[in-house]
Structures are given as structure tokens and as C-alpha cells.
VOPAGU-2260 file (C-alpha; in pm, 1 decimal, decimal comma):
REM VOPAGU-2260
SITE   aa  ch    i         X         Y         Z
SITE  ALA   A    0   11519,0   13243,7    7625,3
SITE  THR   A    1   11567,7   13096,4    7278,0
SITE  LEU   A    2   11742,3   13371,8    7080,3
SITE  PRO   A    3   11486,3   13418,5    6798,1
SITE  PHE   A    4   11210,9   13465,8    7055,3
SITE  ALA   A    5   11398,6   13670,4    7312,7
SITE  SER   A    6   11330,1   14036,1    7380,4
SITE  PRO   A    7   11589,5   14264,7    7218,8
SITE  GLU   A    8   11663,3   14399,6    7566,9
SITE  ILE   A    9   11769,3   14051,8    7675,1
SITE  LEU   A   10   11961,2   13986,0    7352,4
SITE  MET   A   11   12196,3   14280,9    7399,9
SITE  ASP   A   12   12142,5   14367,7    7768,1
SITE  LEU   A   13   12032,9   14718,3    7670,0
SITE  GLN   A   14   11715,2   14900,4    7766,2
SITE  MET   A   15   11513,4   15016,2    7464,4
SITE  PHE   A   16   11352,9   15308,8    7645,3
SITE  PRO   A   17   11573,4   15398,8    7945,1
SITE  SER   A   18   11408,6   15614,4    8211,6
SITE  GLU   A   19   11399,0   15662,9    8587,6
SITE  ASP   A   20   11173,5   15359,4    8609,1
SITE  TYR   A   21   11384,6   15150,6    8370,0
SITE  PRO   A   22   11763,7   15196,8    8401,6
SITE  SER   A   23   11990,7   15145,9    8101,6
SITE  THR   A   24   12073,6   14787,0    8199,0
SITE  PRO   A   25   11752,4   14580,8    8201,1
SITE  PHE   A   26   11666,4   14303,0    8442,0
SITE  HIS   A   27   11462,9   14007,6    8321,3
SITE  ASP   A   28   11102,9   14050,0    8433,2
SITE  LEU   A   29   10745,8   13961,8    8334,9
SITE  ARG   A   30   10732,9   14189,6    8030,2
SITE  HIS   A   31   11020,3   13997,9    7872,0
SITE  ASP   A   32   10843,3   13665,5    7927,3
SITE  VAL   A   33   10522,6   13802,2    7776,1
SITE  GLU   A   34   10723,0   13939,0    7484,1
SITE  SER   A   35   10899,5   13608,8    7426,8
SITE  LEU   A   36   10563,8   13434,9    7393,0
SITE  PHE   A   37   10456,2   13710,2    7153,9
SITE  TRP   A   38   10751,5   13641,1    6924,2
SITE  CYS   A   39   10676,2   13268,4    6938,0
SITE  MET   A   40   10322,0   13338,6    6820,0
SITE  THR   A   41   10447,4   13572,5    6547,8
SITE  PHE   A   42   10690,9   13306,7    6429,1
SITE  ILE   A   43   10409,6   13051,7    6400,4
SITE  CYS   A   44   10181,5   13294,6    6215,6
SITE  VAL   A   45   10456,2   13387,1    5968,9
SITE  THR   A   46   10622,4   13050,2    5905,2
SITE  ARG   A   47   10352,3   12783,4    5947,3
SITE  ASN   A   48   10069,7   12695,2    5710,1
SITE  GLY   A   49    9801,5   12599,6    5960,6
SITE  PRO   A   50    9726,5   12311,9    6199,3
SITE  GLY   A   51   10004,0   12058,2    6230,2
SITE  GLY   A   52   10292,4   12304,7    6227,2
SITE  GLU   A   53   10412,3   12235,2    5872,5
SITE  ARG   A   54   10650,8   12495,8    5729,6
SITE  ARG   A   55   10507,7   12721,6    5461,8
SITE  GLU   A   56   10598,2   12619,2    5108,4
SITE  GLU   A   57   10710,1   12975,9    5030,6
SITE  LEU   A   58   10995,5   12939,4    5281,7
SITE  ARG   A   59   11132,0   12618,2    5136,8
SITE  PRO   A   60   11453,0   12648,3    4930,2
SITE  ASP   A   61   11298,7   12472,3    4628,1
SITE  TYR   A   62   10985,6   12688,4    4613,1
SITE  LYS   A   63   10930,4   12785,0    4247,3
SITE  GLY   A   64   10782,5   13127,4    4313,8
SITE  ALA   A   65   11071,2   13248,7    4529,6
SITE  ASP   A   66   11140,3   13545,3    4301,8
SITE  THR   A   67   10798,5   13706,9    4352,1
SITE  VAL   A   68   10782,1   14025,8    4558,1
SITE  ASP   A   69   10545,8   13889,0    4824,2
SITE  VAL   A   70   10756,5   13578,8    4884,4
SITE  GLN   A   71   11075,4   13783,8    4904,5
SITE  LYS   A   72   10915,6   14013,7    5162,2
SITE  LEU   A   73   10797,1   13712,4    5362,1
SITE  ARG   A   74   11147,4   13568,4    5363,0
SITE  VAL   A   75   11295,0   13900,7    5471,9
SITE  VAL   A   76   11056,8   13912,2    5769,2
SITE  ASN   A   77   11143,4   13555,1    5863,3
SITE  TYR   A   78   11517,9   13618,5    5834,5
SITE  THR   A   79   11541,7   13956,0    6005,9
SITE  LEU   A   80   11321,6   13861,3    6302,3
SITE  PHE   A   81   11400,3   13493,0    6356,6
SITE  SER   A   82   11693,8   13355,8    6153,9
SITE  ALA   A   83   11964,0   13623,5    6151,3
SITE  ASP   A   84   12260,2   13676,2    6383,0
SITE  THR   A   85   12199,6   13818,6    6730,5
SITE  HIS   A   86   12283,2   14179,9    6642,5
SITE  THR   A   87   12050,6   14175,7    6339,1
SITE  LEU   A   88   11768,3   14028,3    6546,9
SITE  TRP   A   89   11822,4   14297,5    6809,4
SITE  ASP   A   90   11838,4   14583,6    6560,3
SITE  ASN   A   91   11523,1   14489,3    6369,2
SITE  LYS   A   92   11312,0   14426,2    6678,0
SITE  VAL   A   93   11424,6   14752,5    6836,8
SITE  GLN   A   94   11328,8   14935,9    6518,4
SITE  LEU   A   95   10984,5   14776,8    6531,8
SITE  PHE   A   96   10938,0   14893,3    6890,2
SITE  ARG   A   97   11053,6   15245,0    6812,1
SITE  ASN   A   98   10813,6   15266,8    6516,7
SITE  ARG   A   99   10486,4   15148,7    6668,3
SITE  SER   A  100   10295,9   15098,7    6344,2
SITE  HIS   A  101   10563,4   14894,6    6167,5
SITE  TYR   A  102   10463,5   14558,8    6314,6
SITE  GLU   A  103   10113,8   14596,1    6175,6
SITE  GLU   A  104   10239,4   14740,4    5846,2
SITE  TYR   A  105   10532,7   14510,8    5768,9
SITE  VAL   A  106   10490,5   14189,0    5969,1
SITE  MET   A  107   10119,4   14114,3    6004,0
SITE  PRO   A  108   10050,6   14125,4    5626,1
SITE  HIS   A  109   10268,4   13814,1    5598,1
SITE  PHE   A  110   10068,4   13601,3    5840,3
SITE  HIS   A  111    9947,6   13281,6    5677,1
SITE  GLN   A  112    9576,3   13308,4    5593,9
SITE  TYR   A  113    9492,0   13038,3    5848,4
SITE  PHE   A  114    9601,8   13277,9    6124,9
SITE  GLU   A  115    9401,4   13573,3    5994,5
SITE  PRO   A  116    9159,6   13557,8    6293,6
SITE  LEU   A  117    9455,3   13613,7    6528,2
SITE  LYS   A  118    9546,6   13953,7    6384,2
SITE  PRO   A  119    9330,7   14158,4    6627,8
SITE  LEU   A  120    9490,4   13972,0    6919,9
SITE  MET   A  121    9844,1   14021,1    6789,9
SITE  LYS   A  122    9783,9   14389,6    6724,9
SITE  ARG   A  123    9652,9   14443,3    7078,6
SITE  TRP   A  124    9934,8   14229,7    7223,1
SITE  TRP   A  125   10185,3   14452,8    7043,5
SITE  GLU   A  126   10020,4   14761,3    7193,6
SITE  ILE   A  127   10041,8   14608,8    7542,1
SITE  LEU   A  128   10414,6   14542,7    7493,9
SITE  GLN   A  129   10467,4   14897,9    7374,4
SITE  LEU   A  130   10318,0   15025,9    7699,4
SITE  ALA   A  131   10501,0   14772,0    7913,6
SITE  HIS   A  132   10842,0   14872,7    7777,4
SITE  ARG   A  133   10778,4   15242,7    7827,2
SITE  TYR   A  134   10597,8   15250,0    8161,2
SITE  PRO   A  135   10617,4   15037,0    8478,7
SITE  MET   A  136   10304,2   14823,9    8457,1
SITE  LEU   A  137   10424,1   14479,8    8559,8
SITE  GLU   A  138   10126,4   14428,7    8789,0
SITE  THR   A  139    9874,8   14479,7    8506,1
SITE  ILE   A  140   10040,0   14344,5    8190,4
SITE  HIS   A  141    9926,2   13988,0    8254,5
SITE  LEU   A  142    9570,1   14104,2    8326,1
SITE  LEU   A  143    9552,7   14298,6    8000,0
SITE  LEU   A  144    9685,4   14005,9    7800,2
SITE  GLU   A  145    9459,3   13757,0    7976,5
SITE  LYS   A  146    9158,1   13966,9    7880,6
SITE  GLU   A  147    9263,2   13972,4    7515,5
SITE  LEU   A  148    9329,0   13598,4    7512,0
SITE  ASP   A  149    8986,8   13525,6    7659,4
SITE  SER   A  150    8815,7   13746,4    7401,1
SITE  THR   A  151    9006,9   13583,9    7115,8
SITE  SER   A  152    8926,9   13235,4    7242,8
SITE  LYS   A  153    8554,1   13311,2    7229,6
SITE  VAL   A  154    8583,4   13440,9    6874,4
SITE  LEU   A  155    8783,8   13140,8    6754,9
SITE  GLN   A  156    8525,6   12900,3    6893,2
SITE  LEU   A  157    8269,1   13047,7    6653,7
SITE  ILE   A  158    8482,0   12986,5    6344,0
SITE  GLU   A  159    8392,0   12675,8    6146,7
SITE  PRO   A  160    8710,2   12506,3    6014,8
SITE  THR   A  161    8735,0   12403,1    5653,5
SITE  PRO   A  162    8715,2   12026,1    5588,4
SITE  GLU   A  163    9088,5   12019,6    5513,9
SITE  ASN   A  164    9181,5   12205,6    5831,8
SITE  ALA   A  165    8945,5   11987,2    6036,6
SITE  LYS   A  166    9117,4   11679,8    5894,8
SITE  ARG   A  167    9463,2   11816,3    5973,0
SITE  THR   A  168    9356,4   11914,3    6325,6
SITE  LYS   A  169    9222,0   11565,7    6391,8
SITE  LYS   A  170    9547,3   11414,4    6268,0
SITE  ILE   A  171    9767,3   11628,7    6491,7
SITE  LEU   A  172    9547,5   11558,9    6796,6
SITE  GLU   A  173    9575,2   11185,7    6732,4
SITE  ARG   A  174    9952,6   11216,3    6705,3
SITE  ARG   A  175    9965,1   11422,2    7026,6
SITE  ARG   A  176    9753,1   11162,6    7206,3
SITE  GLU   A  177    9985,6   10886,6    7090,0
SITE  VAL   A  178   10293,0   11073,3    7217,1
SITE  LEU   A  179   10131,9   11143,7    7554,5
SITE  MET   A  180   10027,8   10781,4    7596,7
SITE  LYS   A  181   10383,9   10668,8    7524,1
SITE  LEU   A  182   10507,6   10919,7    7780,1
SITE  ARG   A  183   10265,6   10785,9    8041,9
SITE  THR   A  184   10383,9   10431,9    7972,3
SITE  ALA   A  185   10746,9   10538,6    8007,4
SITE  LEU   A  186   10682,3   10722,9    8335,5
SITE  THR   A  187   10502,1   10427,9    8493,7
SITE  SER   A  188   10744,1   10157,5    8378,4
SITE  PRO   A  189   10940,6    9954,8    8638,4
SITE  GLN   A  190   11259,8   10120,7    8516,8
SITE  ALA   A  191   11115,2   10467,3    8576,1
SITE  GLN   A  192   10989,9   10370,7    8920,1
SITE  GLN   A  193   11332,8   10232,4    9010,0
SITE  SER   A  194   11490,5   10558,3    8895,4
SITE  ASP   A  195   11250,3   10748,8    9121,6
SITE  ILE   A  196   11355,0   10534,1    9414,9
SITE  GLU   A  197   11723,1   10590,6    9341,6
SITE  ALA   A  198   11656,7   10965,0    9311,9
SITE  GLY   A  199   11495,6   10968,7    9652,9
SITE  ILE   A  200   11142,7   11052,3    9532,7
SITE  PRO   A  201   10889,1   10944,5    9799,8
SITE  PRO   A  202   10660,3   10657,2    9694,4
SITE  SER   A  203   10359,3   10883,2    9747,0
SITE  ARG   A  204   10480,5   11104,7    9461,8
SITE  GLN   A  205   10558,8   10822,9    9218,8
SITE  GLY   A  206   10321,2   10750,5    8933,6
SITE  THR   A  207   10109,2   11060,0    9000,3
SITE  PHE   A  208   10160,1   11213,8    8656,3
SITE  ASP   A  209    9817,3   11134,9    8512,8
SITE  LEU   A  210    9787,7   11160,8    8136,0
SITE  SER   A  211    9469,0   10959,4    8095,9
SITE  PRO   A  212    9179,4   11106,5    7893,3
SITE  SER   A  213    8984,5   11162,0    8214,1
SITE  SER   A  214    9260,3   11389,9    8342,0
SITE  GLY   A  215    9173,5   11650,4    8080,8
SITE  ARG   A  216    9529,1   11663,8    7948,8
SITE  ILE   A  217    9442,1   11472,2    7634,0
SITE  GLU   A  218    9187,0   11627,6    7403,1
SITE  GLU   A  219    8926,5   11400,2    7257,0
């Protein structure tokens, strides 16, 4: 896993809550993958300013209001959870896990306002991870998270975007479509086909990566 998004157990090869079910040396399993995705989502909510993935102005070195308390707290969250050395990342994430309410108290308040509707999901996701790290529930963790994701998806569909956010969303979808179309062209070029032949890929498998709008992989 990418270090900023890895579980603290994977970072230092130490179990956070050792027990008969979980020995002191952890093995990489589903809970760590689910947690890694959780930290990715947290990173986006804390450091991005909405659709398009642009970095928040408050985190830029030349931001004029850097000396305000709120901005300093935001930067501390970003540093201690995602930008610090491995030991600091491990220590801060372990402390969050051992103090269940701290994620909601100290991290969620710094979500960008665009991601405000995701707070109920992230809170519940955090609770699921708390259970998963304390009790053996590998067979149910994905079901619990899937339920929360489905519920959140239905809620988000009811939210009307602001004109500015709608414009930014349209722009990023157009850029994504352009990238995917270039990828399709590259994959179906004579050079790519020749590379497939040299790699021993059967002709029946060549050119089957469909990225056309009708495939459903490109949003209209």
C-alpha cells in the first residue's frame, strides 16, 4: 500500500489490538484493504476543494491566511496523517484508533465543505474499522461497508450541485473521456497489437478492452 494510506498495522508490522484472534504480528487481510480505501477518502475530503481534485488553497505554501487557527489545525491533520515520516503516521493513526471519538472530533471538522454530505458515511466507516480491528469479522466487513455505500449513494443523488460545482464536474468528465479515448486508441494501434503478438496474447483476446460510450465505462 502507499504509505500515507496504509493501515498502521502494515506500516510497522504491529497489531494494534493483539488478542487470541489477532496475534501480535499482523497479516495483511481484507480489513487492511478496507482501511486503506478509508484513508484515501479521508485524504480527499481533507485536502481537496471539490470536483476536479484541486488542492485546497489553505494547504498551499503561499496562502495568506496560514497563521489562522483553523488553517493551522487543517495543516496539522494533513501532515500527521498523510505527509509525515512512517513512525509519525503510525503513531497518530494508532492514537486515533485507540481513542474512538477522535476521528470525528479532530479530523472530520476539517473536511472541505463540498464533502460535508460524506460525513455520515465516514463516521460509520470508522466505526466498522474499529470493530474489524478488535474482533474477527472478515466475512461481514465488506457487507457492512457495502450497505453504507449504497445508502450514501442514494442520498448523494438527491443533492443538487451548485452551478460552479456542476461546471467543474462537467469539465473533469470531459477530461476523463478524452484520456480514456486516447487510451483506447493506444491499445488498438498496430504497435500495440504487434506487442500483444510478441507477448504471446491470443488474437481472440486482442482489442477486447472496450472503452466506447456504449460500454458504460465513459460517463456521458
